[in-house]
C-alpha positions as a LaTeX table, in Angstrom:
\begin{tabular}{lrrr}
\hline
Residue & $x$ (\AA) & $y$ (\AA) & $z$ (\AA) \\
\hline
Gln1 & $-8.32$ & 38.70 & $-21.02$ \\
Val2 & $-8.32$ & 34.93 & $-20.70$ \\
Gln3 & $-11.38$ & 32.72 & $-20.59$ \\
Phe4 & $-11.47$ & 29.31 & $-18.89$ \\
Val5 & $-13.76$ & 26.33 & $-19.42$ \\
Glu6 & $-13.72$ & 23.63 & $-16.75$ \\
Ser7 & $-14.96$ & 20.06 & $-17.19$ \\
Gly8 & $-14.91$ & 16.71 & $-15.46$ \\
Gly9 & $-16.83$ & 17.28 & $-12.24$ \\
Gly10 & $-19.37$ & 14.86 & $-10.87$ \\
Leu11 & $-20.65$ & 12.83 & $-7.95$ \\
Val12 & $-18.35$ & 10.28 & $-6.34$ \\
Gln13 & $-18.25$ & 8.30 & $-3.12$ \\
Ala14 & $-15.66$ & 9.06 & $-0.46$ \\
Gly15 & $-12.37$ & 7.43 & $-1.38$ \\
Gly16 & $-13.05$ & 7.74 & $-5.09$ \\
Ser17 & $-11.28$ & 9.73 & $-7.80$ \\
Leu18 & $-12.13$ & 12.41 & $-10.33$ \\
Arg19 & $-10.11$ & 14.29 & $-12.93$ \\
Leu20 & $-10.83$ & 17.89 & $-13.78$ \\
Ser21 & $-9.68$ & 19.60 & $-16.96$ \\
Cys22 & $-9.55$ & 23.25 & $-17.93$ \\
Ala23 & $-8.92$ & 24.90 & $-21.28$ \\
Ala24 & $-7.82$ & 28.51 & $-21.57$ \\
Ser25 & $-8.48$ & 30.77 & $-24.55$ \\
Gly26 & $-8.05$ & 34.43 & $-25.42$ \\
Ser27 & $-4.93$ & 36.31 & $-24.36$ \\
Thr28 & $-3.11$ & 33.14 & $-23.28$ \\
Phe29 & 0.30 & 34.73 & $-23.93$ \\
Ser30 & $-0.08$ & 36.48 & $-20.58$ \\
Ile31 & $-0.39$ & 33.24 & $-18.61$ \\
Asn32 & 2.34 & 32.45 & $-16.09$ \\
Ala33 & 1.23 & 30.12 & $-13.30$ \\
Met34 & $-2.05$ & 28.22 & $-13.49$ \\
Gly35 & $-4.12$ & 27.07 & $-10.58$ \\
Trp36 & $-7.24$ & 25.33 & $-9.35$ \\
Tyr37 & $-9.50$ & 27.05 & $-6.83$ \\
Arg38 & $-12.60$ & 25.86 & $-5.06$ \\
Gln39 & $-15.60$ & 27.38 & $-3.37$ \\
Ala40 & $-17.38$ & 25.19 & $-0.88$ \\
Pro41 & $-21.13$ & 25.32 & $-0.29$ \\
Arg42 & $-22.30$ & 27.55 & 2.54 \\
Gln43 & $-18.99$ & 29.36 & 2.48 \\
Ala44 & $-18.52$ & 31.80 & 5.34 \\
Pro45 & $-19.35$ & 35.38 & 4.30 \\
Gly46 & $-16.31$ & 37.21 & 2.97 \\
Lys47 & $-14.37$ & 34.03 & 2.40 \\
Gly48 & $-13.43$ & 33.75 & $-1.23$ \\
Arg49 & $-12.30$ & 30.90 & $-3.34$ \\
Glu50 & $-9.55$ & 28.70 & $-1.88$ \\
Leu51 & $-6.47$ & 28.02 & $-3.97$ \\
Val52 & $-5.94$ & 24.27 & $-3.78$ \\
Ala53 & $-3.16$ & 23.70 & $-6.31$ \\
Ala54 & $-0.90$ & 25.75 & $-8.55$ \\
Ile55 & 1.71 & 24.99 & $-11.18$ \\
Ser56 & 4.31 & 27.29 & $-12.70$ \\
Lys57 & 5.24 & 27.39 & $-16.37$ \\
Gly58 & 8.27 & 25.29 & $-15.52$ \\
Gly59 & 6.21 & 22.68 & $-13.70$ \\
Thr60 & 6.81 & 23.59 & $-10.06$ \\
Thr61 & 3.74 & 22.67 & $-8.05$ \\
Asn62 & 2.22 & 23.85 & $-4.78$ \\
Tyr63 & $-0.72$ & 22.41 & $-2.89$ \\
Ala64 & $-2.94$ & 23.42 & $-0.02$ \\
Asp65 & $-2.24$ & 21.29 & 3.03 \\
Ser66 & $-5.77$ & 19.89 & 2.86 \\
Val67 & $-5.16$ & 18.24 & $-0.53$ \\
Lys68 & $-1.45$ & 17.46 & $-0.41$ \\
Asp69 & $-0.62$ & 13.85 & $-1.34$ \\
Arg70 & $-4.15$ & 13.37 & $-2.73$ \\
Phe71 & $-4.39$ & 15.84 & $-5.61$ \\
Thr72 & $-2.00$ & 16.25 & $-8.55$ \\
Ile73 & $-1.96$ & 19.26 & $-10.85$ \\
Ser74 & $-0.49$ & 19.15 & $-14.33$ \\
Arg75 & $-0.47$ & 21.41 & $-17.38$ \\
Asp76 & 0.19 & 21.38 & $-21.10$ \\
Asn77 & 1.76 & 24.70 & $-22.04$ \\
Ala78 & 1.35 & 24.10 & $-25.76$ \\
Lys79 & $-2.39$ & 23.48 & $-25.43$ \\
Asn80 & $-3.00$ & 25.99 & $-22.61$ \\
Thr81 & $-4.68$ & 23.37 & $-20.49$ \\
Val82 & $-4.43$ & 22.45 & $-16.83$ \\
Ser83 & $-5.73$ & 19.34 & $-15.11$ \\
Leu84 & $-6.35$ & 18.22 & $-11.55$ \\
Gln85 & $-6.29$ & 14.56 & $-10.62$ \\
Met86 & $-8.13$ & 14.09 & $-7.35$ \\
Asn87 & $-7.73$ & 10.83 & $-5.44$ \\
Ser88 & $-8.93$ & 9.65 & $-2.04$ \\
Leu89 & $-11.71$ & 12.21 & $-2.16$ \\
Lys90 & $-13.38$ & 13.27 & 1.08 \\
Pro91 & $-16.81$ & 14.83 & 1.69 \\
Glu92 & $-15.08$ & 18.08 & 2.64 \\
Asp93 & $-13.71$ & 18.27 & $-0.91$ \\
Thr94 & $-17.25$ & 18.98 & $-2.10$ \\
Ala95 & $-17.15$ & 22.34 & $-3.86$ \\
Val96 & $-17.29$ & 24.09 & $-7.20$ \\
Tyr97 & $-13.82$ & 23.97 & $-8.70$ \\
Tyr98 & $-12.48$ & 26.76 & $-10.92$ \\
Cys99 & $-9.26$ & 27.29 & $-12.78$ \\
Asn100 & $-7.48$ & 30.55 & $-13.37$ \\
Ala101 & $-4.00$ & 31.86 & $-14.06$ \\
Asp102 & $-1.79$ & 34.76 & $-13.16$ \\
Asp103 & 0.75 & 36.82 & $-15.05$ \\
His104 & 4.39 & 37.44 & $-14.14$ \\
Arg105 & 3.27 & 40.00 & $-11.54$ \\
Gly106 & 1.00 & 37.50 & $-9.80$ \\
Val107 & $-2.16$ & 39.24 & $-11.02$ \\
Leu108 & $-5.04$ & 37.03 & $-12.15$ \\
Val109 & $-5.48$ & 37.24 & $-15.90$ \\
Gly110 & $-8.78$ & 35.49 & $-16.42$ \\
Ser111 & $-12.45$ & 35.82 & $-15.83$ \\
Trp112 & $-14.00$ & 33.04 & $-13.75$ \\
Gly113 & $-15.67$ & 30.26 & $-15.72$ \\
Gln114 & $-18.75$ & 28.33 & $-14.73$ \\
Gly115 & $-16.69$ & 25.94 & $-12.65$ \\
Ala116 & $-17.02$ & 22.19 & $-12.21$ \\
Gln117 & $-19.19$ & 20.83 & $-9.42$ \\
Val118 & $-17.55$ & 18.09 & $-7.37$ \\
Thr119 & $-19.73$ & 16.31 & $-4.87$ \\
Val120 & $-18.31$ & 13.64 & $-2.57$ \\
Ser121 & $-20.80$ & 11.51 & $-0.65$ \\
Ser122 & $-19.92$ & 9.81 & 2.61 \\
\hline
\end{tabular}
C-alpha cells in the first residue's frame, strides 16, 4: 500500500494563495494518476471527499468546476510527489485537503493521510 503525507495548509484571507505538497511512500510503483481531494466542514451525511484535481503520469490534468482556473496541480514522478497551487481562494474552499492516487484500474492505492487544513476567511 501507499502512504501519503500532506503539508502546506494554513489560514489565509479570501483572495490569497496557498501551496499544498504531498509525498508518497511505500508501494509507489503502483501509482498511476494522483489527485487532491477535500472534505469540507459540516459535510452532508454520506457525502465523501470531493476530488478537486487530478493529474496522470503523463501530465494530463483535470479539475472540478469549482476550482478550475484557480488551482493548478503538478507532480514529480521521480520523487513521487504531487502539489496543488491554490490561488484566488474563497471561503468555500475551506476544507481538509488530502492526496491519494489510483492504479491503472482506477482503484485507489493509498491509505488516507492526516490531510492539510485550509481555512479561508472572508
